[in-house]
N, CA and C atoms of all chains as a GROMACS GRO file, in nm:
protein
  552
    1UNK      N    1   0.088  -0.119   0.000
    1UNK     CA    2   0.000   0.000   0.000
    1UNK      C    3   0.090   0.122   0.000
    2UNK      N    4   0.064   0.215  -0.084
    2UNK     CA    5   0.150   0.334  -0.087
    2UNK      C    6   0.066   0.450  -0.140
    3UNK      N    7   0.119   0.567  -0.123
    3UNK     CA    8   0.048   0.685  -0.174
    3UNK      C    9   0.150   0.774  -0.245
    4UNK      N   10   0.117   0.828  -0.363
    4UNK     CA   11   0.209   0.922  -0.428
    4UNK      C   12   0.212   1.055  -0.352
    5UNK      N   13   0.328   1.119  -0.352
    5UNK     CA   14   0.347   1.245  -0.280
    5UNK      C   15   0.245   1.350  -0.324
    6UNK      N   16   0.218   1.354  -0.454
    6UNK     CA   17   0.127   1.456  -0.506
    6UNK      C   18  -0.012   1.440  -0.446
    7UNK      N   19  -0.051   1.315  -0.422
    7UNK     CA   20  -0.186   1.291  -0.366
    7UNK      C   21  -0.192   1.340  -0.221
    8UNK      N   22  -0.085   1.315  -0.148
    8UNK     CA   23  -0.079   1.362  -0.008
    8UNK      C   24  -0.090   1.514  -0.006
    9UNK      N   25  -0.010   1.578  -0.091
    9UNK     CA   26  -0.008   1.725  -0.096
    9UNK      C   27  -0.147   1.778  -0.132
   10UNK      N   28  -0.212   1.715  -0.232
   10UNK     CA   29  -0.344   1.762  -0.277
   10UNK      C   30  -0.446   1.750  -0.165
   11UNK      N   31  -0.440   1.642  -0.091
   11UNK     CA   32  -0.538   1.623   0.017
   11UNK      C   33  -0.520   1.726   0.126
   12UNK      N   34  -0.394   1.755   0.159
   12UNK     CA   35  -0.367   1.854   0.265
   12UNK      C   36  -0.413   1.991   0.218
   13UNK      N   37  -0.383   2.023   0.092
   13UNK     CA   38  -0.424   2.155   0.038
   13UNK      C   39  -0.575   2.168   0.033
   14UNK      N   40  -0.644   2.057   0.006
   14UNK     CA   41  -0.790   2.064  -0.004
   14UNK      C   42  -0.849   2.106   0.131
   15UNK      N   43  -0.786   2.056   0.239
   15UNK     CA   44  -0.839   2.088   0.372
   15UNK      C   45  -0.782   2.219   0.425
   16UNK      N   46  -0.662   2.253   0.378
   16UNK     CA   47  -0.597   2.376   0.428
   16UNK      C   48  -0.552   2.459   0.307
   17UNK      N   49  -0.648   2.527   0.242
   17UNK     CA   50  -0.617   2.593   0.114
   17UNK      C   51  -0.501   2.692   0.121
   18UNK      N   52  -0.479   2.753   0.238
   18UNK     CA   53  -0.373   2.856   0.244
   18UNK      C   54  -0.238   2.793   0.276
   19UNK      N   55  -0.236   2.662   0.296
   19UNK     CA   56  -0.113   2.600   0.350
   19UNK      C   57   0.000   2.595   0.248
   20UNK      N   58   0.120   2.609   0.300
   20UNK     CA   59   0.244   2.582   0.226
   20UNK      C   60   0.280   2.438   0.261
   21UNK      N   61   0.290   2.352   0.161
   21UNK     CA   62   0.312   2.209   0.188
   21UNK      C   63   0.439   2.161   0.120
   22UNK      N   64   0.528   2.101   0.196
   22UNK     CA   65   0.654   2.045   0.141
   22UNK      C   66   0.658   1.897   0.174
   23UNK      N   67   0.660   1.812   0.072
   23UNK     CA   68   0.663   1.668   0.096
   23UNK      C   69   0.800   1.615   0.056
   24UNK      N   70   0.862   1.537   0.142
   24UNK     CA   71   0.992   1.476   0.109
   24UNK      C   72   0.974   1.325   0.113
   25UNK      N   73   1.014   1.260   0.006
   25UNK     CA   74   1.004   1.114   0.001
   25UNK      C   75   1.129   1.057   0.068
   26UNK      N   76   1.110   0.994   0.185
   26UNK     CA   77   1.227   0.953   0.265
   26UNK      C   78   1.290   0.826   0.215
   27UNK      N   79   1.208   0.738   0.156
   27UNK     CA   80   1.266   0.607   0.125
   27UNK      C   81   1.245   0.567  -0.021
   28UNK      N   82   1.174   0.649  -0.098
   28UNK     CA   83   1.154   0.615  -0.238
   28UNK      C   84   1.060   0.498  -0.259
   29UNK      N   85   0.987   0.459  -0.149
   29UNK     CA   86   0.897   0.344  -0.165
   29UNK      C   87   0.750   0.387  -0.160
   30UNK      N   88   0.728   0.518  -0.162
   30UNK     CA   89   0.589   0.567  -0.161
   30UNK      C   90   0.521   0.540  -0.030
   31UNK      N   91   0.596   0.510   0.074
   31UNK     CA   92   0.536   0.474   0.202
   31UNK      C   93   0.596   0.550   0.320
   32UNK      N   94   0.706   0.614   0.297
   32UNK     CA   95   0.774   0.686   0.406
   32UNK      C   96   0.802   0.828   0.361
   33UNK      N   97   0.722   0.919   0.412
   33UNK     CA   98   0.736   1.060   0.373
   33UNK      C   99   0.761   1.146   0.495
   34UNK      N  100   0.817   1.265   0.468
   34UNK     CA  101   0.817   1.372   0.569
   34UNK      C  102   0.735   1.484   0.507
   35UNK      N  103   0.657   1.551   0.588
   35UNK     CA  104   0.576   1.662   0.536
   35UNK      C  105   0.590   1.780   0.629
   36UNK      N  106   0.606   1.898   0.569
   36UNK     CA  107   0.609   2.021   0.648
   36UNK      C  108   0.490   2.104   0.601
   37UNK      N  109   0.404   2.139   0.694
   37UNK     CA  110   0.282   2.212   0.659
   37UNK      C  111   0.281   2.343   0.737
   38UNK      N  112   0.279   2.454   0.664
   38UNK     CA  113   0.278   2.586   0.727
   38UNK      C  114   0.145   2.651   0.693
   39UNK      N  115   0.068   2.686   0.796
   39UNK     CA  116  -0.064   2.744   0.768
   39UNK      C  117  -0.103   2.841   0.879
   40UNK      N  118  -0.166   2.951   0.838
   40UNK     CA  119  -0.210   3.052   0.936
   40UNK      C  120  -0.320   2.994   1.025
   41UNK      N  121  -0.391   2.893   0.973
   41UNK     CA  122  -0.502   2.839   1.054
   41UNK      C  123  -0.452   2.763   1.176
   42UNK      N  124  -0.319   2.738   1.184
   42UNK     CA  125  -0.265   2.670   1.303
   42UNK      C  126  -0.244   2.767   1.418
   43UNK      N  127  -0.255   2.896   1.390
   43UNK     CA  128  -0.222   2.996   1.493
   43UNK      C  129  -0.300   2.970   1.621
   44UNK      N  130  -0.229   2.969   1.734
   44UNK     CA  131  -0.293   2.952   1.865
   44UNK      C  132  -0.339   2.812   1.893
   45UNK      N  133  -0.309   2.719   1.803
   45UNK     CA  134  -0.358   2.582   1.820
   45UNK      C  135  -0.250   2.494   1.881
   46UNK      N  136  -0.286   2.406   1.973
   46UNK     CA  137  -0.188   2.314   2.031
   46UNK      C  138  -0.132   2.225   1.922
   47UNK      N  139  -0.008   2.179   1.941
   47UNK     CA  140   0.059   2.098   1.837
   47UNK      C  141  -0.024   1.975   1.803
   48UNK      N  142  -0.076   1.909   1.906
   48UNK     CA  143  -0.152   1.786   1.879
   48UNK      C  144  -0.271   1.819   1.788
   49UNK      N  145  -0.335   1.933   1.812
   49UNK     CA  146  -0.451   1.971   1.730
   49UNK      C  147  -0.408   1.998   1.587
   50UNK      N  148  -0.294   2.066   1.572
   50UNK     CA  149  -0.243   2.096   1.437
   50UNK      C  150  -0.221   1.966   1.360
   51UNK      N  151  -0.156   1.870   1.427
   51UNK     CA  152  -0.127   1.744   1.357
   51UNK      C  153  -0.257   1.670   1.326
   52UNK      N  154  -0.353   1.677   1.421
   52UNK     CA  155  -0.481   1.607   1.397
   52UNK      C  156  -0.550   1.665   1.275
   53UNK      N  157  -0.538   1.797   1.256
   53UNK     CA  158  -0.600   1.862   1.138
   53UNK      C  159  -0.543   1.802   1.010
   54UNK      N  160  -0.412   1.782   1.009
   54UNK     CA  161  -0.348   1.727   0.889
   54UNK      C  162  -0.390   1.580   0.872
   55UNK      N  163  -0.395   1.506   0.983
   55UNK     CA  164  -0.437   1.364   0.972
   55UNK      C  165  -0.580   1.355   0.921
   56UNK      N  166  -0.666   1.447   0.968
   56UNK     CA  167  -0.805   1.444   0.921
   56UNK      C  168  -0.810   1.474   0.770
   57UNK      N  169  -0.723   1.565   0.727
   57UNK     CA  170  -0.718   1.599   0.583
   57UNK      C  171  -0.683   1.474   0.502
   58UNK      N  172  -0.607   1.383   0.564
   58UNK     CA  173  -0.565   1.262   0.492
   58UNK      C  174  -0.671   1.152   0.503
   59UNK      N  175  -0.785   1.191   0.558
   59UNK     CA  176  -0.901   1.103   0.556
   59UNK      C  177  -0.877   0.966   0.619
   60UNK      N  178  -0.812   0.965   0.735
   60UNK     CA  179  -0.799   0.839   0.806
   60UNK      C  180  -0.697   0.743   0.746
   61UNK      N  181  -0.620   0.789   0.647
   61UNK     CA  182  -0.520   0.698   0.589
   61UNK      C  183  -0.395   0.684   0.676
   62UNK      N  184  -0.382   0.780   0.768
   62UNK     CA  185  -0.260   0.782   0.851
   62UNK      C  186  -0.258   0.659   0.939
   63UNK      N  187  -0.148   0.588   0.938
   63UNK     CA  188  -0.135   0.468   1.021
   63UNK      C  189  -0.188   0.345   0.948
   64UNK      N  190  -0.254   0.365   0.836
   64UNK     CA  191  -0.303   0.249   0.761
   64UNK      C  192  -0.237   0.248   0.625
   65UNK      N  193  -0.307   0.305   0.524
   65UNK     CA  194  -0.252   0.308   0.389
   65UNK      C  195  -0.118   0.382   0.388
   66UNK      N  196  -0.112   0.487   0.471
   66UNK     CA  197   0.012   0.566   0.477
   66UNK      C  198   0.082   0.528   0.607
   67UNK      N  199   0.189   0.448   0.593
   67UNK     CA  200   0.251   0.393   0.714
   67UNK      C  201   0.326   0.499   0.792
   68UNK      N  202   0.409   0.576   0.720
   68UNK     CA  203   0.495   0.666   0.794
   68UNK      C  204   0.493   0.805   0.732
   69UNK      N  205   0.448   0.903   0.807
   69UNK     CA  206   0.453   1.042   0.764
   69UNK      C  207   0.511   1.122   0.879
   70UNK      N  208   0.635   1.164   0.861
   70UNK     CA  209   0.701   1.243   0.964
   70UNK      C  210   0.650   1.386   0.946
   71UNK      N  211   0.573   1.434   1.039
   71UNK     CA  212   0.500   1.559   1.018
   71UNK      C  213   0.556   1.673   1.103
   72UNK      N  214   0.575   1.786   1.041
   72UNK     CA  215   0.611   1.908   1.113
   72UNK      C  216   0.510   2.014   1.073
   73UNK      N  217   0.453   2.082   1.171
   73UNK     CA  218   0.357   2.189   1.138
   73UNK      C  219   0.411   2.321   1.194
   74UNK      N  220   0.373   2.429   1.130
   74UNK     CA  221   0.420   2.560   1.177
   74UNK      C  222   0.323   2.668   1.131
   75UNK      N  223   0.332   2.782   1.200
   75UNK     CA  224   0.253   2.899   1.162
   75UNK      C  225   0.347   2.992   1.086
   76UNK      N  226   0.301   3.054   0.978
   76UNK     CA  227   0.389   3.145   0.903
   76UNK      C  228   0.437   3.260   0.993
   77UNK      N  229   0.570   3.295   0.985
   77UNK     CA  230   0.610   3.403   1.078
   77UNK      C  231   0.607   3.539   1.009
   78UNK      N  232  -1.236  -0.686   3.233
   78UNK     CA  233  -1.211  -0.542   3.224
   78UNK      C  234  -1.196  -0.504   3.077
   79UNK      N  235  -1.259  -0.396   3.037
   79UNK     CA  236  -1.255  -0.358   2.895
   79UNK      C  237  -1.115  -0.305   2.862
   80UNK      N  238  -1.085  -0.302   2.733
   80UNK     CA  239  -0.956  -0.250   2.688
   80UNK      C  240  -0.940  -0.106   2.733
   81UNK      N  241  -1.047  -0.029   2.721
   81UNK     CA  242  -1.041   0.112   2.760
   81UNK      C  243  -1.004   0.127   2.908
   82UNK      N  244  -1.064   0.038   2.993
   82UNK     CA  245  -1.032   0.045   3.137
   82UNK      C  246  -0.886   0.006   3.161
   83UNK      N  247  -0.842  -0.098   3.088
   83UNK     CA  248  -0.702  -0.141   3.103
   83UNK      C  249  -0.609  -0.027   3.067
   84UNK      N  250  -0.640   0.041   2.956
   84UNK     CA  251  -0.554   0.152   2.911
   84UNK      C  252  -0.556   0.263   3.014
   85UNK      N  253  -0.674   0.300   3.062
   85UNK     CA  254  -0.674   0.415   3.154
   85UNK      C  255  -0.606   0.379   3.285
   86UNK      N  256  -0.608   0.252   3.321
   86UNK     CA  257  -0.536   0.211   3.443
   86UNK      C  258  -0.384   0.230   3.422
   87UNK      N  259  -0.337   0.191   3.303
   87UNK     CA  260  -0.193   0.205   3.273
   87UNK      C  261  -0.156   0.353   3.268
   88UNK      N  262  -0.238   0.429   3.198
   88UNK     CA  263  -0.209   0.572   3.175
   88UNK      C  264  -0.210   0.650   3.307
   89UNK      N  265  -0.303   0.611   3.395
   89UNK     CA  266  -0.311   0.684   3.523
   89UNK      C  267  -0.224   0.624   3.631
   90UNK      N  268  -0.174   0.501   3.604
   90UNK     CA  269  -0.091   0.436   3.706
   90UNK      C  270   0.057   0.463   3.691
   91UNK      N  271   0.093   0.534   3.586
   91UNK     CA  272   0.236   0.564   3.563
   91UNK      C  273   0.253   0.712   3.532
   92UNK      N  274   0.351   0.776   3.595
   92UNK     CA  275   0.372   0.919   3.567
   92UNK      C  276   0.400   0.940   3.419
   93UNK      N  277   0.495   0.860   3.366
   93UNK     CA  278   0.532   0.874   3.224
   93UNK      C  279   0.524   0.734   3.161
   94UNK      N  280   0.439   0.719   3.061
   94UNK     CA  281   0.431   0.587   2.995
   94UNK      C  282   0.428   0.607   2.844
   95UNK      N  283   0.506   0.524   2.776
   95UNK     CA  284   0.512   0.530   2.629
   95UNK      C  285   0.457   0.399   2.573
   96UNK      N  286   0.351   0.411   2.494
   96UNK     CA  287   0.299   0.295   2.421
   96UNK      C  288   0.382   0.289   2.294
   97UNK      N  289   0.455   0.179   2.275
   97UNK     CA  290   0.550   0.173   2.164
   97UNK      C  291   0.547   0.036   2.098
   98UNK      N  292   0.617   0.026   1.985
   98UNK     CA  293   0.636  -0.104   1.920
   98UNK      C  294   0.772  -0.156   1.962
   99UNK      N  295   0.770  -0.266   2.040
   99UNK     CA  296   0.894  -0.323   2.089
   99UNK      C  297   0.923  -0.275   2.229
  100UNK      N  298   1.052  -0.281   2.266
  100UNK     CA  299   1.093  -0.240   2.401
  100UNK      C  300   1.206  -0.138   2.389
  101UNK      N  301   1.235  -0.068   2.501
  101UNK     CA  302   1.343   0.031   2.492
  101UNK      C  303   1.473  -0.028   2.436
  102UNK      N  304   1.502  -0.152   2.476
  102UNK     CA  305   1.626  -0.212   2.426
  102UNK      C  306   1.612  -0.257   2.281
  103UNK      N  307   1.491  -0.305   2.246
  103UNK     CA  308   1.470  -0.354   2.109
  103UNK      C  309   1.348  -0.288   2.047
  104UNK      N  310   1.357  -0.157   2.018
  104UNK     CA  311   1.243  -0.092   1.952
  104UNK      C  312   1.223  -0.151   1.813
  105UNK      N  313   1.099  -0.170   1.773
  105UNK     CA  314   1.071  -0.239   1.647
  105UNK      C  315   1.030  -0.143   1.537
  106UNK      N  316   1.049  -0.013   1.562
  106UNK     CA  317   1.004   0.084   1.460
  106UNK      C  318   1.084   0.211   1.485
  107UNK      N  319   1.118   0.279   1.375
  107UNK     CA  320   1.203   0.398   1.385
  107UNK      C  321   1.142   0.507   1.471
  108UNK      N  322   1.011   0.523   1.459
  108UNK     CA  323   0.947   0.629   1.537
  108UNK      C  324   0.952   0.596   1.686
  109UNK      N  325   0.933   0.468   1.718
  109UNK     CA  326   0.938   0.428   1.859
  109UNK      C  327   1.079   0.447   1.914
  110UNK      N  328   1.180   0.414   1.834
  110UNK     CA  329   1.315   0.429   1.889
  110UNK      C  330   1.352   0.576   1.904
  111UNK      N  331   1.296   0.662   1.817
  111UNK     CA  332   1.321   0.807   1.832
  111UNK      C  333   1.257   0.856   1.963
  112UNK      N  334   1.138   0.806   1.993
  112UNK     CA  335   1.070   0.848   2.117
  112UNK      C  336   1.150   0.804   2.238
  113UNK      N  337   1.204   0.681   2.233
  113UNK     CA  338   1.284   0.632   2.346
  113UNK      C  339   1.410   0.718   2.362
  114UNK      N  340   1.474   0.752   2.250
  114UNK     CA  341   1.596   0.833   2.258
  114UNK      C  342   1.566   0.966   2.328
  115UNK      N  343   1.450   1.024   2.295
  115UNK     CA  344   1.413   1.153   2.356
  115UNK      C  345   1.393   1.135   2.507
  116UNK      N  346   1.324   1.027   2.547
  116UNK     CA  347   1.301   1.007   2.691
  116UNK      C  348   1.432   0.983   2.764
  117UNK      N  349   1.524   0.914   2.696
  117UNK     CA  350   1.655   0.892   2.758
  117UNK      C  351   1.728   1.025   2.776
  118UNK      N  352   1.717   1.110   2.673
  118UNK     CA  353   1.782   1.243   2.683
  118UNK      C  354   1.725   1.322   2.799
  119UNK      N  355   1.594   1.309   2.820
  119UNK     CA  356   1.530   1.386   2.927
  119UNK      C  357   1.571   1.335   3.065
  120UNK      N  358   1.614   1.209   3.068
  120UNK     CA  359   1.661   1.151   3.195
  120UNK      C  360   1.551   1.135   3.298
  121UNK      N  361   1.430   1.109   3.248
  121UNK     CA  362   1.320   1.088   3.344
  121UNK      C  363   1.289   0.939   3.355
  122UNK      N  364   1.229   0.903   3.467
  122UNK     CA  365   1.182   0.764   3.483
  122UNK      C  366   1.060   0.746   3.393
  123UNK      N  367   1.055   0.634   3.321
  123UNK     CA  368   0.937   0.612   3.236
  123UNK      C  369   0.911   0.462   3.226
  124UNK      N  370   0.788   0.428   3.196
  124UNK     CA  371   0.761   0.286   3.168
  124UNK      C  372   0.708   0.275   3.025
  125UNK      N  373   0.710   0.154   2.971
  125UNK     CA  374   0.666   0.137   2.832
  125UNK      C  375   0.568   0.019   2.822
  126UNK      N  376   0.489   0.023   2.717
  126UNK     CA  377   0.398  -0.089   2.687
  126UNK      C  378   0.426  -0.129   2.543
  127UNK      N  379   0.458  -0.256   2.521
  127UNK     CA  380   0.487  -0.305   2.385
  127UNK      C  381   0.354  -0.345   2.320
  128UNK      N  382   0.302  -0.258   2.232
  128UNK     CA  383   0.171  -0.286   2.172
  128UNK      C  384   0.176  -0.406   2.078
  129UNK      N  385   0.295  -0.447   2.039
  129UNK     CA  386   0.305  -0.563   1.950
  129UNK      C  387   0.270  -0.692   2.025
  130UNK      N  388   0.276  -0.683   2.160
  130UNK     CA  389   0.242  -0.803   2.240
  130UNK      C  390   0.095  -0.803   2.278
  131UNK      N  391   0.020  -0.701   2.244
  131UNK     CA  392  -0.118  -0.691   2.292
  131UNK      C  393  -0.202  -0.618   2.187
  132UNK      N  394  -0.263  -0.697   2.097
  132UNK     CA  395  -0.334  -0.638   1.982
  132UNK      C  396  -0.453  -0.553   2.026
  133UNK      N  397  -0.516  -0.591   2.139
  133UNK     CA  398  -0.631  -0.512   2.186
  133UNK      C  399  -0.585  -0.371   2.220
  134UNK      N  400  -0.472  -0.363   2.291
  134UNK     CA  401  -0.422  -0.230   2.330
  134UNK      C  402  -0.374  -0.158   2.205
  135UNK      N  403  -0.312  -0.231   2.112
  135UNK     CA  404  -0.260  -0.169   1.990
  135UNK      C  405  -0.370  -0.092   1.916
  136UNK      N  406  -0.488  -0.149   1.907
  136UNK     CA  407  -0.594  -0.073   1.837
  136UNK      C  408  -0.670   0.015   1.936
  137UNK      N  409  -0.687  -0.033   2.059
  137UNK     CA  410  -0.764   0.045   2.157
  137UNK      C  411  -0.701   0.179   2.189
  138UNK      N  412  -0.566   0.185   2.189
  138UNK     CA  413  -0.499   0.310   2.227
  138UNK      C  414  -0.526   0.420   2.124
  139UNK      N  415  -0.548   0.380   2.000
  139UNK     CA  416  -0.571   0.481   1.894
  139UNK      C  417  -0.706   0.546   1.913
  140UNK      N  418  -0.805   0.466   1.957
  140UNK     CA  419  -0.936   0.525   1.983
  140UNK      C  420  -0.932   0.606   2.113
  141UNK      N  421  -0.858   0.553   2.210
  141UNK     CA  422  -0.850   0.617   2.343
  141UNK      C  423  -0.803   0.763   2.331
  142UNK      N  424  -0.705   0.785   2.244
  142UNK     CA  425  -0.647   0.921   2.235
  142UNK      C  426  -0.691   0.992   2.108
  143UNK      N  427  -0.769   0.920   2.024
  143UNK     CA  428  -0.806   0.974   1.892
  143UNK      C  429  -0.680   1.017   1.815
  144UNK      N  430  -0.580   0.924   1.820
  144UNK     CA  431  -0.452   0.952   1.752
  144UNK      C  432  -0.418   0.826   1.674
  145UNK      N  433  -0.389   0.839   1.543
  145UNK     CA  434  -0.386   0.719   1.458
  145UNK      C  435  -0.260   0.634   1.463
  146UNK      N  436  -0.155   0.682   1.531
  146UNK     CA  437  -0.029   0.606   1.518
  146UNK      C  438   0.033   0.574   1.654
  147UNK      N  439   0.132   0.487   1.648
  147UNK     CA  440   0.215   0.448   1.763
  147UNK      C  441   0.355   0.496   1.730
  148UNK      N  442   0.435   0.551   1.824
  148UNK     CA  443   0.418   0.553   1.967
  148UNK      C  444   0.326   0.664   2.014
  149UNK      N  445   0.286   0.651   2.141
  149UNK     CA  446   0.206   0.755   2.206
  149UNK      C  447   0.260   0.776   2.348
  150UNK      N  448   0.286   0.904   2.380
  150UNK     CA  449   0.340   0.936   2.513
  150UNK      C  450   0.231   0.996   2.602
  151UNK      N  451   0.226   0.949   2.725
  151UNK     CA  452   0.134   1.002   2.826
  151UNK      C  453   0.214   1.047   2.947
  152UNK      N  454   0.184   1.167   2.996
  152UNK     CA  455   0.248   1.216   3.118
  152UNK      C  456   0.136   1.253   3.216
  153UNK      N  457   0.140   1.189   3.334
  153UNK     CA  458   0.038   1.212   3.438
  153UNK      C  459  -0.103   1.198   3.376
  154UNK      N  460  -0.122   1.093   3.300
  154UNK     CA  461  -0.255   1.063   3.247
  154UNK      C  462  -0.294   1.143   3.125
  155UNK      N  463  -0.208   1.238   3.084
  155UNK     CA  464  -0.245   1.323   2.969
  155UNK      C  465  -0.172   1.278   2.843
  156UNK      N  466  -0.245   1.271   2.731
  156UNK     CA  467  -0.179   1.238   2.604
  156UNK      C  468  -0.094   1.358   2.561
  157UNK      N  469   0.036   1.335   2.536
  157UNK     CA  470   0.125   1.444   2.495
  157UNK      C  471   0.142   1.444   2.344
  158UNK      N  472   0.164   1.327   2.285
  158UNK     CA  473   0.178   1.322   2.139
  158UNK      C  474   0.253   1.200   2.092
  159UNK      N  475   0.274   1.194   1.960
  159UNK     CA  476   0.355   1.087   1.902
  159UNK      C  477   0.498   1.133   1.888
  160UNK      N  478   0.577   1.060   1.811
  160UNK     CA  479   0.722   1.092   1.811
  160UNK      C  480   0.749   1.226   1.742
  161UNK      N  481   0.670   1.265   1.644
  161UNK     CA  482   0.692   1.395   1.579
  161UNK      C  483   0.674   1.509   1.679
  162UNK      N  484   0.564   1.499   1.754
  162UNK     CA  485   0.534   1.608   1.849
  162UNK      C  486   0.636   1.606   1.963
  163UNK      N  487   0.675   1.485   2.007
  163UNK     CA  488   0.777   1.477   2.111
  163UNK      C  489   0.904   1.547   2.063
  164UNK      N  490   0.940   1.525   1.934
  164UNK     CA  491   1.062   1.586   1.882
  164UNK      C  492   1.048   1.738   1.875
  165UNK      N  493   0.935   1.785   1.822
  165UNK     CA  494   0.915   1.931   1.812
  165UNK      C  495   0.919   1.994   1.952
  166UNK      N  496   0.852   1.930   2.047
  166UNK     CA  497   0.847   1.986   2.183
  166UNK      C  498   0.984   1.979   2.247
  167UNK      N  499   1.055   1.867   2.224
  167UNK     CA  500   1.188   1.851   2.284
  167UNK      C  501   1.281   1.961   2.233
  168UNK      N  502   1.278   1.983   2.101
  168UNK     CA  503   1.367   2.084   2.042
  168UNK      C  504   1.332   2.224   2.091
  169UNK      N  505   1.203   2.245   2.125
  169UNK     CA  506   1.162   2.378   2.172
  169UNK      C  507   1.174   2.388   2.324
  170UNK      N  508   1.222   2.282   2.389
  170UNK     CA  509   1.237   2.283   2.535
  170UNK      C  510   1.105   2.266   2.609
  171UNK      N  511   0.998   2.242   2.531
  171UNK     CA  512   0.865   2.232   2.594
  171UNK      C  513   0.847   2.100   2.668
  172UNK      N  514   0.911   1.994   2.618
  172UNK     CA  515   0.891   1.862   2.680
  172UNK      C  516   0.956   1.861   2.819
  173UNK      N  517   1.074   1.921   2.828
  173UNK     CA  518   1.139   1.932   2.959
  173UNK      C  519   1.046   2.007   3.056
  174UNK      N  520   0.982   2.111   3.002
  174UNK     CA  521   0.893   2.193   3.085
  174UNK      C  522   0.774   2.111   3.135
  175UNK      N  523   0.717   2.032   3.045
  175UNK     CA  524   0.601   1.948   3.081
  175UNK      C  525   0.642   1.854   3.195
  176UNK      N  526   0.761   1.795   3.183
  176UNK     CA  527   0.807   1.701   3.287
  176UNK      C  528   0.824   1.774   3.420
  177UNK      N  529   0.888   1.891   3.414
  177UNK     CA  530   0.910   1.967   3.539
  177UNK      C  531   0.776   2.008   3.600
  178UNK      N  532   0.689   2.064   3.515
  178UNK     CA  533   0.559   2.112   3.566
  178UNK      C  534   0.480   1.997   3.626
  179UNK      N  535   0.501   1.875   3.574
  179UNK     CA  536   0.423   1.762   3.627
  179UNK      C  537   0.494   1.695   3.743
  180UNK      N  538   0.611   1.747   3.780
  180UNK     CA  539   0.683   1.691   3.895
  180UNK      C  540   0.732   1.550   3.870
  181UNK      N  541   0.775   1.524   3.746
  181UNK     CA  542   0.820   1.388   3.711
  181UNK      C  543   0.962   1.366   3.763
  182UNK      N  544   0.986   1.248   3.826
  182UNK     CA  545   1.116   1.220   3.887
  182UNK      C  546   1.221   1.190   3.780
  183UNK      N  547   1.346   1.228   3.809
  183UNK     CA  548   1.457   1.194   3.718
  183UNK      C  549   1.488   1.046   3.736
  184UNK      N  550   1.549   0.987   3.635
  184UNK     CA  551   1.579   0.842   3.641
  184UNK      C  552   1.695   0.819   3.740
   0.00000   0.00000   0.00000
């Protein structure tokens, strides 16, 4: 089971239209990615909530279809 | 006893507990070993639960915290995060603060 980087990016953008999204393929197997998501909508939000927003954008694939996504979230400075 | 009760007993019975894949000596997943490395750096006493040995807890913990992945760190009964959040907090000095504020003993 794997997901192309472009699909991950599109799903995150669909849920967070203003977000800056950077996806790095860590292993070249379509299963291990790092993602950096910068969005103003994270402002004032606890880190766990920020990450949950991104996981929700991925429609429950996190931990299943998408095994490993090393996630970093930030607010634009 | 339901899985949920078992989990809340573990979570509330230990100041710092990490639900992980494998054990501190033999972590079975990169994210779990990163979480262990962070706890070792913090020098706090912690206990672990190997979810690979207990399938009920492995799935039950995800519903318990509404968090889709393992590892999961709990301090004084509160869900703190997975290995990404532990890393972000550790680098920002926030994890040390959480331990101090919760009165967690050093190892």
